[in-house]
N, C-alpha and C positions, 0 to 999 in steps of 0.2 A: 766695103771691107773694113769699116771702122768698128770700134768697140760697141758691143751691144749695151743697151740700157739695162739697169738692174732688173727690171720687170721681165725683159726678154730672156735674160740669162736664167732667171728662176723658172720660167716656162720651159726652157730648154732642158734644164736639169730635171724638172719634174717629169719630163717625158720618159724617164726610165721605167715608168710603170711600177706597179707593185701589187703582187697578188695578196699580200698580207693585210690583215685588218688594221695595221697601223700606217698604211699608205696615206698620203695627204688628202686624197679625195674620198677615202673610204667612209661609208656611212657607219657611224658608231651606234651600236645598240647593245643592249645587255643580252648575254647568252640566256636562252630560256629553254626549258625542257619541253619536249613535245608532249602535249596533253592527249596522249593516246596510248593504248596498251602496246608494249613492245611485241612485235611479231617477227619471228625468225623462220628460216627455212629448215628443212630436215637435213638428211645426210648429205654432206658436200659431194660434188662429183669426183669421180676418179681422175687422178692426174698421172702424168707419166713418171713422176718421182714421188717418193714419200714426202709428206708435208706434215710432219709431226714434231718439228722443233718447238720448244717454248718460245714465246714471242720475244722475251728478253735476249735470247740467243741470236736473233736476227741481227742485232746490233753489236755482236761480238765476232771478230774475225778469227776463224779457226786457224790453228797451227797446222803445218804439214801440207799446205796447198802446193800443187806443182808450180814450178817456176812459171811466171807469167810469160805468155807468148801470144801471137795472133790466134793460135788454135784454141786458146782458153777464153777468148772474148765471149762474154755472155754466159759463162759457166755459172750455174746457180749453186751456192754453197750453204744456203739456209732457206728453209720454207716452213712457215707457221700457218696453220689454219686459224683464221680470225673471225670477225663478225659476219653475220648474214642478215639480210633484210628481205622481208616479204614484199610483194607488190604494194600492199597496204602501207607498210612502213616506208617504202620509197616515196610514195605520195605524201605521207605525213611529213617526211623530212623536207620535201620540196615546199610544202605549204609552210613549214616552220621557218624556212629561209625567206619567206615572203617574196618569192620571185615570180616573175610574170610567165610562168609555164602553166599550160592547162593541166589541172590535176585530174587524173583519170576518175571516171565515175564508176567503173567496174574493174575488178581485179584483172580481167583478161586484156585490159588496155595497157598494162604496164608489166614489165618483168621484174621479179625480185632478183637478187644476186647474192652470191657468196663472195667473200673476200679472203685473200691470202696475202701475207707479208713475206716477200722473198728478198734475198740478197744475192747480188751477182757481181761478177768481175768485169772490169773494163780497163781501158788504158787512159792515162792522163795526157794532156797536151803539155808535156814538159820538154825542156831543151836538150836533155841528155839523149845520147844516141839510142840507148835502150830506155824507152819511155817507162815512167813509173807506173806501177799498178794503181788503178782507181777502182774503188768498190762502192756500191750504193745499195740501199734498200729501195724497195718499190712496193706499191699496192697493186695487186692483180685482182680484177673484178670479173667474175665469171657469171653470166646471166643464167637464170633458171629457164628462160625461154629464149634460146639463141635465135637470132634472126638468120634465116637461111642465106648462105653465101656472104655474110657480113665480113668485112675485113677486120683485122685487129686494129684497135685504136691505141697509139702511143700518145699519151697526153703530157705536154710540158706545162707545168704550173708556173704561176707568176712569183714575184719576189715575196719571200716570207722571212727574211733575215737569214744569216748564215751560221748562227750558233747551233751546236748539235741538237738541242732540244726543239729547234724550229722545224726539223725535218717533217714534211707533210705526212709521211707515213705514220707518224705518231698519233695523228688525229683519228679517233673512232668515227666512222661514217654512220654508226648506229647510235651515237651519243647525242648529247645536247647540241643544239644549234650553236655554231661558232661564227666568229666574225672573219672568216676566210672566204676567198673568192672561188676556190676550185671545187668545193663539194657539190654545189648545185649542178655544175656541168657533168660531174661524174655520175650523179643520180640519173641525169637525163640520158647519157650515153648508154650506161648499163641497163637502165630501165627500158631503153628501146631495143635491147637484145644484142648489144655489141659487147664483145670481150675487150676489156680496157686494161692497160698497164700504165701506171704513173710512177716514174722514177723520182727519187728525191733529188737527183744529180749527185755527182761525186763531191765529197768534202764535208758532208753532214755527219759522218760517222767514221769510226775506226781510226781516229786521230789524224785524218788526212785533211789537207788544206782545201779551202773552198776554191771554186773556179767561177766566181760570179761574173757573168757576161763574157767569159772566155769562150768564143764561138766554137772552136774545135773541141774543147773539153766538154762543153754541153752536148755537142753533136755526137761524140763518142757515147755518152750516156743514153741518148735517144736511140741511136742505131743499135747498141748492144742490148737494149731492152727488147728488141725484136728477137734476138738470139735467145735471150733468157726465156721469153714467153714460149718460144718454139720448143725449148727443153722441158718446160713444166706442163704444157697442155698436151693431153693425150692425142688430140686431133687438132693441131693448130690451123688457123686459117691460111690460105695460100696467098692472101693479099694483106697489105697493111697501109694505114694512113697515119700521118702525123698531124696532131692538132695541138696548138699552144696558145696561151694567153699572156700578154705582156712580156716579161722575161722569157716565159715559155714560148712565146711567138718568136723571139730571137733564137731560142734553142732549136725549134723545129725548122726554121728557115736555114739555120746553120747546118742542120742535119741534111736538108735537101742539097746544100752545097757540097757536103763531104760524102754523100751516100755512094757516089760512083767510085771513090777512091778507098774509103774505109770499109765499105760493104755492110751488109745487113742480111737478115733472114726475110723471106717472103718477098713478094713483088710490091714495091712502093707505087701506089696508084694516085696519091694526091697528098697535098700539104695544105691545111687550113689554119689560119691564124686569126686571133682576136687581138686587135690593138698591139701589133708587134712593134717593139722599138728597133728600128734599123737605121736610125740616123747615126752620125759619127759619135763615138763614145768620148770624144773630147769634152762633151758636156759634163762628165764627171770631174775633169780638171777645172772647168769653168766654175764649178760649184765652190771651189776653195777660194776664189778671188773676192776682193772687196767689192767689185762690180756686181757680183751676184747678190750681195746683201743678205746672205743666209746667216741666221743666228741660232745658236744651240738652245737658247731660251724660248725660241718661237716654235710651238708645236708644228706649224706649217712648214718649217724648214728642216726639222729633225730627220725625217726619212731621207730627204735629198742628200744631206750631209753624210748619213750612214751609208747610203748607196755609194757615194764617192769614196768613202773609206774602204768598203768591201771590195770595190773594183780594183783600187790601187793595191790593196793588200794581196788579193788573189793573183794579180798579174805578176807581182814581185815573187811570190812563192813558186808559181808555176814556170815563169820564164827566166828567172834569175837564180833560183835555187832555194832550198829550205832555209828559212831564217831571213830571207831578203825582203819579205813582205813588209816588215816594219820600217824599212829604210826610207820610205816616203814620209814618215812622221818625224817630228823634231826630236832631237836628243832630249832625254828625260821624260818624254811623253810616249815613247814607243810601246812599252809594256802596257800602259793604261789604255792606249788606243786599241791595241790588239784585244784587250779584255773587254772593251766596250762593244766590239762586234762579235766576239766569240765566247765570252765568259759568262753570259747570263741570259737576260731577256732577249727576245728576238729583235726588238727595237728599244734598246736600253737608254732611255732619255736621261736618267740620273747619271749614268756613267759618261754619257756624251757631254752633259753640261759640266761635269767635273774636269773635263779636258780644257775648257776655256769658253769664251763667249762666241768666238767666230772660228771657222776652219783655219784661218791664218794663225791662230794661237797654238795649234798642235800639228799642222802639216809642216813639212820642211819648207823653209822660206824660199829656197831656190825652186822647188816644185811649184809653189804658188806663183812666183814671179815669172819664171821662165816657161813652165809648161802651161799653167793656167792663163796668166795674163798675156804674155808675149805670143805664145804659140796658139793656144786655143782661141783667144779672143781677137788677136791682131795678126795672126798668120805668120809670125816671125819665129820660125822653128829651126834655126840654123845651129843652135848649140847642141852638144852631145846629149844632154838630158831630154830636150824636146824631141830630138830625132828618134831617140829610143821610144818615147811614149807615142809619137805619131805612128811608129811601126806597130805598136800594140793596137792602136785604134784602127788602123787599116786591116790588120789581121783579124780583128773581131767583127769586121763587116766584109766577109769574103764574097766573091762573086758567086751568085747562084748558078746552077748548072743549066745551060740552055737546052740540053738534051735530057734533063731529069724530069721529075714529076712536076705537074702544073700546080699552081697555088691559088688559093682563095684568101683574100685579105678583107676582114670585117673591121670597119672603123666606126667610131662613135662621134657624132656631131657635137656632143657636149663633153668630150674627153679633154681634161686639163693636163693629162700626162702625154699621150701621143696626140699632140695638137695637130691641126690641119697642116701647119708648116713642117712639123716633124714627119708627118706622113708623106708630105711632098718630097722630103729628102730621101725617104725610102723608095718612093716610086721612081724618082730620077735615077737612083742607083740600079734598081732592077731593070729599068728600060735599057740602060747602058750595058748591063750584064747580058741581057738577052740578045741585043742587037737585032739583026734581020734574019729571018729564016729559022728562028729557034723552034724546036719542037714543043718546048714548055711554054705555057701561057700564065699570065697573072691576071686574075679577075678581082676588081675592087668593088666593095659594097659599103654603103654608109647608112647607118641608122641615125637619123638627125637628132633624135631625142635621147640617145644613149650616152651615158658617161662611161668612164673606163671600165668599171666592174660590171656595169649593166649588160655588156655584150655577152658575158658568160652566165647571165642570170635571167635572160629573156628568151623570147621566141627566135632570136638570132641563132641560138644553138640548133633549133629545129631546121633552120635554113641550111646550116652547115651539114647536118645529118643527111638532108636530102642531096646535097652536093656530093658528099662522099659516097652515098649509095649509088648515085649515078656513075661516079668514077669507078666504082667496083662492079658495075654492070648489073645491079640488082634493083634499080629504080630509075624513074624518069628524072630528067634534069629539072631543077627548080626554075620557077619563073625568073626572068631577068631582074636583077636587083638595081637599085639606084646607085650610080657611081658618084664618088665625091666630086665636088666642084674643084676647079684648078686653084692651087695655092702656090705661093713661093716658098722655097726652102729658106729658112732664116740665114742671114749672111754671116755665119761663123765660118771663117776661111777653110778650116779643115773639114767642114761638112761637104764641101763641093767635090 
């Protein structure tokens, strides 16, 4: 139960994952245009609603919406018809990302797809008796050649930053190759004939606060995406699966936990995750301590520090009220800290470095000392501030539903984010949640050669597609995978 070494703390913090191109283990490459003619599809399919809004209007909240209530969860208030990709273009994009997917040799081996940008209503995980409205944009992908009987896929993306311009729905799937993790998986899902919806999560638009790693807030966005898709599609699937990577893995596991109480459209038949972070989120507090050794001038530390800032700010805004998010930062640094995460670049290293050399230079000292060092690292959580934050950490790792959907967890043997120890923390928690006699099961698979982002860029996606096809009753079960070898959960007291 002693203090972790600096190296161990950094590994724990880095386990937060990151879908964005600026995550510490992201392969850096220049964006390059696809050297092939742009090929698009013809007339988009008919939808159940008009989809003629200008794209810019998707990110504008209309006036005059009915008062938010449970009955309006998933209501779609904007819909724009956006890009389309032929089967040839889908293959060209996959090749451009240089991912280990087999590229089709004939057009009939892959489906093209149309995309739509929609915006829908949801509810935030706020403390008020009447929960605040949450709204988000999403990308809806409709395949040219739908797979018969295929369930809807709701995809949870990894970390991309929380500034408004970082919203994944802003990225053109027909454009130049970008350094993001999520596009290759989307190409493969829709290219295989699945209808897919990927929400941004609440807080990227409409002047609303982020909910970074707030489990229930993320879950609402995933669950209401099913309702939104059901309102847009003329003939929606009767089944749905949730798939997520990194932070998105956290989001879809949270959605499994809240599906029974919050509700959703369609029948949930499975939840698949790539490298989900489900260890205690005390690692974000640990990141602020001297023991972590994180420096704003070190490119390898910057994402971990920003994740810690994003989580602390989000928790304050949602759980303590608007304006409370900055209270975790030192007096005189609050406005600049907020601007560093919300005001510009997705991972704004210049604004981060302007705050100071270490997190202790701009986080509130009592937070660093009491919450980070005493509570997170040494298990001494008796003061009021630490008690409050420990409650946040517990709430953001809710018990999965033993009578809910079964889960598939894909792990990478070379993952420096969700390390074997961090994965062990999650496995221990889920085993406790399920207990004995549970209807739900959790299957673990490891790809020994895969790093964090490799899992959504390789044939591991094909394994997941086979698993969900089987869960939906339209395909045989995939061959048994290799389970991870046993590991110990790192001895941060609040992880236990």
